C-alpha positions in Angstrom: -28.8 41.1 32.8 -29.5 40.0 36.4 -27.9 36.6 35.7 -24.7 38.4 34.3 -24.5 40.7 37.4 -25.0 37.5 39.7 -21.9 35.7 37.9 -19.8 38.9 38.2 -20.6 39.3 42.1 -19.8 35.6 42.7 -16.6 36.3 40.6 -15.3 39.0 42.9 -16.0 36.9 45.8 -13.6 34.4 44.7 -9.9 34.8 46.0 -7.4 36.7 43.6 -5.0 33.5 43.9 -7.6 31.4 42.4 -8.5 33.9 39.4 -5.2 34.7 39.0 -5.5 38.7 39.0 -6.3 40.9 41.5 -9.9 41.4 42.7 -11.3 44.7 44.1 -12.4 44.0 47.8 -13.9 47.2 48.9 -13.5 50.9 48.5 -14.3 54.2 50.0 -13.6 58.0 50.0 -10.6 59.2 51.5 -9.2 63.1 52.4 -5.5 63.6 52.4 -3.3 66.6 53.9 -1.6 67.2 50.6 -4.2 67.0 48.4 -7.0 69.6 48.6 -10.0 67.6 47.4 -12.1 64.5 47.8 -10.1 61.0 47.0 -11.8 57.9 46.6 -9.8 54.6 48.1 -10.2 51.2 46.2 -8.7 48.1 48.0 -7.4 45.4 46.0 -6.1 41.7 46.6 -3.5 40.0 44.6 -2.8 36.0 43.6 0.2 37.0 46.0 -1.4 36.8 49.5 1.1 38.9 51.1 0.7 41.9 48.5 -2.2 44.2 48.3 -2.5 47.4 45.8 -4.5 50.4 47.4 -5.3 52.9 44.9 -6.0 56.4 45.7 -8.1 58.2 43.0 -8.7 61.8 42.5 -11.2 62.7 40.0 -13.1 60.8 37.2 -10.2 59.1 35.7 -12.3 56.5 33.9 -11.8 56.9 29.9 -9.1 59.6 30.5 -5.4 60.0 28.7 -2.3 60.9 30.2 -3.6 60.5 33.6 -0.9 61.3 36.0 0.1 58.0 38.0 2.3 56.9 40.4 3.1 53.1 41.3 4.8 53.2 45.1 5.7 50.4 46.6 5.3 50.3 50.2 8.4 51.4 52.5 7.8 51.6 55.9 11.1 53.4 57.1 10.6 56.1 54.4 7.0 56.5 54.1 6.3 56.6 57.8 9.4 57.4 59.5 10.7 59.7 56.8 13.8 57.9 56.7 16.8 60.0 55.6 18.4 56.4 54.1 15.9 56.6 51.2 14.2 58.9 48.8 10.8 56.8 49.0 8.9 59.2 51.5 10.0 62.2 49.5 8.9 60.6 46.3 5.4 59.6 47.9 4.5 63.4 49.1 6.0 65.0 45.8 3.9 63.0 43.8 0.3 63.6 46.2 1.3 67.5 45.6 1.4 66.7 41.9 -2.2 65.6 42.8 -3.3 68.3 44.2 -2.5 70.5 41.4 -4.4 68.6 38.8 -7.7 67.6 38.3 -7.6 64.1 38.0 -4.6 61.6 38.9 -4.1 57.9 40.6 -1.7 56.6 43.4 -1.1 52.8 43.8 0.3 52.0 46.8 1.5 48.1 47.0 1.7 46.8 50.0 3.5 43.8 50.6 6.7 45.2 48.6 9.3 46.5 51.3 12.8 46.5 50.8 12.3 45.9 46.9 10.2 42.5 48.1 12.5 41.1 50.9 10.3 42.8 53.7 10.9 44.8 56.4 12.8 42.8 58.9 15.3 41.5 56.0 15.5 45.4 55.2 16.6 46.3 58.4 19.1 43.4 58.2 20.3 44.8 55.1 20.9 48.0 56.9 23.5 46.7 59.0 25.6 45.6 55.9 25.4 48.9 54.8 26.4 50.4 57.7 29.5 48.7 57.2 30.2 49.6 53.9 27.7 47.6 51.8 26.0 49.0 49.1 21.8 48.2 48.9 22.8 45.9 46.2 25.5 43.7 47.9 23.4 43.8 51.1 20.7 42.3 49.7 23.5 39.6 48.2 25.2 39.0 51.3 22.1 37.6 53.0 21.4 35.4 50.3 18.3 37.4 48.8 17.5 38.8 45.3 18.3 42.3 44.7 14.7 43.1 43.4 11.9 40.5 43.4 9.1 42.7 42.6 6.4 42.2 39.6 4.3 44.9 37.8 1.7 43.1 36.1 -0.9 43.5 38.6 -0.7 47.3 39.1 -1.1 47.2 35.4 -4.2 45.2 35.4 -5.3 47.8 38.3 -4.7 50.5 36.1 -6.9 48.8 33.2 -9.4 48.0 35.6 -10.2 51.4 36.8 -10.8 52.5 33.2 -7.4 54.8 32.3 -6.8 54.8 28.5 -3.4 55.9 29.1 -1.2 57.4 32.0 2.1 59.8 32.9 4.1 57.7 34.9 6.2 59.2 37.6 9.3 57.5 37.9 12.9 56.3 37.7 12.4 52.9 38.2 13.5 51.3 34.4 11.5 47.8 35.5 8.4 50.0 36.2 8.6 51.9 32.8 9.0 48.1 30.7 6.3 46.8 32.8 3.4 49.6 32.3 5.0 50.3 28.5 1.5 49.5 26.8 -0.2 51.8 28.7 2.2 54.8 29.2 2.1 58.0 27.3 4.7 59.7 29.0 7.2 58.6 31.8 8.2 61.7 34.2 11.1 61.5 36.4 10.8 62.2 40.1 13.8 63.9 41.4 15.2 63.5 44.9 16.8 65.4 47.6 20.0 64.6 48.4 21.7 64.3 51.9 24.3 62.9 53.6 22.5 59.9 54.9 21.2 58.9 51.0 23.7 60.1 48.4 25.4 56.4 48.2 21.6 54.8 48.0 20.5 56.9 45.3 24.2 56.5 44.0 23.6 53.0 43.7 20.2 53.2 42.2 21.6 54.9 39.2 25.1 53.3 38.8 23.6 49.6 39.7 19.8 49.6 39.1 19.8 52.0 36.1 17.3 54.6 37.9 17.4 58.1 36.4 19.8 60.5 37.5 18.7 62.4 40.8 17.8 65.8 40.0 19.1 65.8 36.4 15.4 66.3 35.2 15.1 69.7 36.8 14.9 72.6 34.1 14.9 75.9 34.2 12.0 77.5 32.3 13.0 79.1 28.7 13.3 82.8 28.8 10.5 83.4 26.3 9.6 86.8 27.7 11.5 90.1 27.4 12.8 91.1 31.2 10.1 94.0 31.0 7.2 91.2 31.3 8.8 89.0 33.7 7.5 88.8 37.2 10.0 88.2 40.1 8.9 87.8 43.5 11.3 88.6 46.4 10.7 86.8 49.8 12.5 88.0 52.9 12.7 87.8 56.5 12.1 90.7 58.7 14.4 89.3 61.2 18.2 90.8 61.2 16.4 93.5 59.4 19.5 96.0 58.9 21.5 93.1 57.4 18.6 92.0 55.2 17.7 95.6 53.9 21.3 95.7 52.3 20.7 92.3 50.5 17.0 93.2 49.5 18.0 96.8 48.3 20.7 95.7 45.9 18.6 92.9 44.5 15.6 95.5 43.8 17.8 98.1 42.6 19.0 95.5 39.8 15.5 94.2 39.1 14.3 97.8 38.6 17.2 98.6 36.0 15.7 95.6 34.2 12.7 96.8 34.5 11.3 93.6 36.3 8.2 93.6 37.9 9.0 92.5 41.4 6.4 91.2 44.0 7.9 91.4 47.7 6.5 89.3 50.5 7.8 89.8 54.0 8.0 86.9 56.7 8.9 87.3 60.3 11.6 84.9 60.0 14.0 82.8 58.3 12.2 79.5 59.2 9.1 81.2 57.4 11.0 82.0 54.1 10.0 78.4 52.9 6.3 78.8 53.3 6.5 82.5 51.9 8.0 81.0 48.7 5.4 78.3 48.5 2.6 80.7 48.9 4.3 83.2 46.4 4.3 80.0 43.7 0.7 79.1 44.7 -0.7 82.4 44.3 1.5 84.9 42.3 3.0 82.5 39.4 6.5 84.2 39.5 8.6 83.6 36.5 11.6 83.1 39.6 11.7 83.3 43.3 14.5 85.4 45.0 14.8 84.0 49.0 16.5 86.7 51.1 17.2 86.0 54.8 20.2 86.3 57.3 20.7 83.7 60.2 23.3 84.6 62.9 24.2 82.2 65.4 25.0 84.6 68.3 24.7 82.3 71.4 21.6 80.1 70.3 21.7 76.3 70.4 19.2 75.8 67.5 21.4 77.6 65.2 22.4 74.5 63.4 19.2 73.2 63.1 17.4 76.1 61.9 20.3 76.5 59.2 19.7 73.0 57.9 15.7 73.4 58.2 15.7 76.5 56.1 17.8 74.9 53.3 16.2 71.4 53.5 12.8 73.1 52.8 13.9 75.5 50.2 16.0 72.7 48.4 13.2 70.3 48.2 10.5 73.1 47.3 12.9 73.8 44.1 13.1 70.1 43.4 9.7 69.6 42.9 8.3 72.3 40.9 10.2 74.2 37.5 9.9 77.7 38.6 13.6 78.6 39.9 14.2 79.5 43.6 17.4 81.8 44.3 18.8 81.1 47.6 19.9 84.7 49.1 20.8 83.3 52.7 23.4 84.5 54.2 24.7 82.5 57.6 27.0 83.7 59.9 28.4 83.2 63.3 28.5 86.8 64.5 27.3 90.1 63.3 30.9 91.3 62.7 31.0 88.6 60.1 27.7 89.3 58.6 28.5 93.1 58.2 31.2 92.7 55.1 29.1 89.9 53.6 25.9 92.1 53.6 27.2 95.6 53.5 25.4 96.8 56.8 27.4 98.0 59.6 27.5 96.5 62.9 26.1 99.8 64.7 23.3 99.3 62.3 22.3 96.0 63.4 22.5 96.7 67.2 19.8 99.5 66.4 21.9 102.7 67.2 19.5 105.6 67.0 19.4 107.7 63.5 19.0 107.1 59.7 22.3 106.0 57.9 23.5 105.5 55.2 25.3 102.3 53.4 28.6 103.0 53.5 29.4 106.0 55.7 30.3 104.1 58.6 32.3 106.1 60.6 29.6 108.9 60.3 26.7 106.9 61.5 26.7 108.3 65.2 26.9 112.0 63.6 23.7 111.3 61.7 22.4 109.9 65.1 23.3 113.1 67.0 21.9 115.7 64.5 18.7 113.9 64.6 18.3 114.0 68.4 19.6 118.1 67.9 16.5 118.3 65.6 14.4 117.1 68.6 15.6 119.3 71.3 15.6 122.6 69.0 12.0 121.5 68.5 11.2 121.2 72.3 13.1 124.0 73.2 11.3 126.3 70.4 7.4 124.9 72.0 8.6 125.8 75.7 9.6 129.1 74.8 6.4 129.6 73.4 4.5 128.2 76.1 6.4 130.2 78.7 5.4 133.3 76.9 1.9 132.3 77.2 1.8 132.3 73.2 -0.6 130.5 71.2 -0.5 126.5 70.4 3.5 126.1 69.7 3.5 127.3 66.1 6.9 125.5 65.6 5.4 122.0 66.3 2.4 123.3 63.8 5.1 124.2 61.1 7.3 121.2 61.5 3.6 119.4 60.8 3.3 121.4 57.8 7.1 121.3 56.5 7.0 117.6 56.7 3.9 117.2 54.5 5.0 119.8 52.1 8.4 118.5 51.8 6.6 114.9 50.9 4.7 116.2 48.4 7.8 118.0 46.5 9.6 114.7 46.6 7.1 113.1 44.6 6.5 116.0 42.5 10.4 116.2 41.7 10.1 112.2 41.1 7.2 113.0 38.7 9.0 115.4 36.5 12.2 113.7 36.5 11.8 110.8 34.5 15.3 110.2 34.0 16.2 110.2 37.6 19.5 112.1 37.7 17.8 114.2 40.2 15.9 112.3 42.6 17.6 109.1 42.7 19.5 108.3 45.8 22.9 107.1 45.6 23.8 103.3 44.7 24.7 102.6 48.3 22.1 104.4 50.0 19.9 101.9 52.4 16.7 103.5 51.5 14.6 101.6 48.7 15.4 102.3 44.8 12.4 104.0 44.4 12.4 106.1 47.7 12.7 109.6 46.0 15.7 111.8 47.7 15.3 115.4 46.3 15.3 117.1 48.7 16.7 115.6 51.9 14.0 115.4 54.4 16.2 115.3 57.4 18.2 118.5 56.1 15.0 120.6 55.0 13.2 119.8 58.3 16.6 120.9 60.4 17.0 124.0 58.0 13.6 124.9 58.4 13.3 124.6 62.3 16.7 126.3 62.6 16.0 129.4 60.4 12.4 130.0 62.4 14.0 129.5 65.6 16.8 132.0 64.5 14.1 134.5 63.4 12.4 134.1 66.7 15.1 134.6 68.7 15.7 137.7 66.8 12.8 139.5 66.3 11.0 138.4 69.2 13.6 138.0 71.8 15.9 140.5 71.1 18.6 138.2 70.2 22.0 140.0 68.6 21.5 139.1 64.6 25.2 137.3 64.5 24.0 135.4 67.7 20.8 134.3 66.0 22.3 133.5 62.9 24.5 131.0 64.7 21.7 128.9 65.7 20.3 128.8 61.9 23.5 128.0 60.5 25.1 125.2 62.8 22.3 122.5 63.3 21.4 123.0 59.6 25.4 122.3 58.6 25.8 119.8 60.9 22.9 118.1 59.2 24.1 118.8 55.8 27.7 117.2 56.7 26.0 114.4 57.9 23.8 113.7 55.3 26.5 113.9 52.6 28.5 111.9 54.6 26.6 109.1 55.3 26.0 108.7 51.6 22.4 108.3 51.7 21.7 111.6 49.7 23.5 113.2 46.8 25.3 116.4 47.0 22.7 118.0 45.1 19.8 116.5 47.2 21.2 117.8 50.5 22.0 121.4 49.5 18.5 121.5 48.3 17.2 120.1 51.4 19.1 123.2 52.9 17.6 126.0 50.0 14.2 124.3 50.4 14.2 124.5 54.5 15.3 128.2 54.6 12.6 129.1 52.1 10.1 127.2 54.5 11.6 128.6 57.6 11.2 132.1 55.9 7.5 131.6 55.0 6.5 130.3 58.3 8.3 133.1 60.1 6.0 135.5 58.1 2.7 133.6 57.9 2.8 131.9 61.4 2.0 135.1 63.8 -0.8 135.7 61.1 -2.4 132.7 62.4 -2.3 134.3 66.0 -6.0 135.4 65.1 -7.0 132.3 63.8 -5.6 129.8 67.1 -6.3 132.3 69.7 -8.5 129.9 71.4 -5.8 126.9 71.5 -4.0 128.0 74.6 -0.6 126.0 75.0 -1.8 122.7 76.4 0.2 119.1 77.2 -1.3 117.9 73.7 1.0 120.3 71.8 4.0 117.6 73.0 2.0 114.7 72.0 1.6 116.7 68.3 5.4 117.2 68.7 6.0 113.4 68.9 4.0 113.0 65.8 5.5 115.4 64.0 9.3 114.5 64.4 8.6 110.7 64.2 8.5 110.5 60.5 12.2 111.9 59.9 13.4 109.4 63.2 14.6 105.9 63.7 13.3 104.2 66.7 15.9 104.3 69.9 15.7 101.7 71.9 16.9 101.8 75.6 19.4 99.1 75.7 21.2 101.5 73.3 21.7 104.4 75.7 22.6 101.8 78.7 25.6 100.2 76.6 23.6 96.9 76.3 24.2 95.1 73.1 21.5 93.2 71.0 19.4 90.3 72.5 19.5 87.2 70.6 16.9 84.8 69.9 17.2 81.3 70.2 16.3 80.3 66.3 16.6 83.6 64.4 20.0 85.2 66.0 20.5 88.7 67.3 17.3 90.8 67.5 16.1 93.4 64.9 15.7 96.8 66.1 12.2 97.6 67.6 
């Protein structure tokens, strides 16, 4: 046995050209960014002193059938510089991501085959001819060089030397398919992402070198499940939120109508949509992904680059795997152009206060003023009680309780009304489809405050009944009209809010005074105004000082105009 081992060691020390076959020179362990596992790297010399074969192996491939494999010819410009003139770098990294997703695989990187064997310097000379209008084949011929001088017999030897029984060969090259036919179980095409620089090169490879058609192997998965069992991911950007919300709400409403399970993921801005889609693919395995984002140029100098980066990233992600990624991207020069495309209004995007609806653009300011009126009524009521040295403002406490009770009623109505005829909002509402609308929260709280305030003025301060009644009717009527015209609620939901708010106002006027004995220890304190803010906040949209100062929105250099705070 020892004599046999000695002969083997002597043979491996002989040069490859003397043996007429590749010789393993050395090996080590290797860690690669695209592969989340330890790999093994092996270096083979070949009979051609200019050519070396480097094998990157993941897992135990000895004796395996159908090992994912790629034979990749060296391309300095594509692999190292990520040149857009070819698809070499794309295919190299795509296959390494394939390696990451399987238990075992092998990559053979063939050094010395730059430019289909003509070398780097000659390839750059060929680039000059391509710039003059010649394709990659004619450029080589005009230089007096062969179109392709590569051979793949040595790579076949290396695959067998590694102990592989058969491979799933990832390639578009018919010469590789032919040379490795004896060990190939299946050929898998490598799709390429087209850009303005490589489209001619890819077309020449298809038409004159018989490579596979670019992207022709991309397959949509067959719909083997009923819609109710489908899982659709929605990845959306939080930047330019008002415009994005319009697009997202429409998508969610349609998916809910089809009873599709929706997986939602929010990312900060449009540039994070690619990583968000990749994370959703990796961790949730959806049947499809809808990517939603809005990029607005404004005064940004990076708009074009941002759009190109997002589109390139999503297109490449679409090409390297079989889960469809549906692009719901809106790219506009300014807010005014984004408004009709998304369904949102420009005023909304500029952070106008108030909770606006879908298409009642001219009524949006009315809703904002009705919300502001709500705050003023509560403040006035609280201050009156403080000045009279009564207990802690009962109106503030009432708003808190009314808010919670109204939310509970909305949930109860949604549970009881399975058809959604009562609680479902109008189709063009800006709210999420699952957000119940009966009764209208804004209308309920405004009516509650108005009724309670009117009774307080009449019974405690001695105001004439009709003057106090105007306090009850005008603010609540103002809010109801705004909610209806704003198209965020149906007529039934708004009327329900008026009736429910009236009932709560009468109930609180009766029960409120009885709380005085319980709350005698709670003299009016500044904390009452803090509680007031928390009571009002759930029903108000944040207001920015810039809106009152008449300033327009600022513009982020990447994402466009800023979203509301």
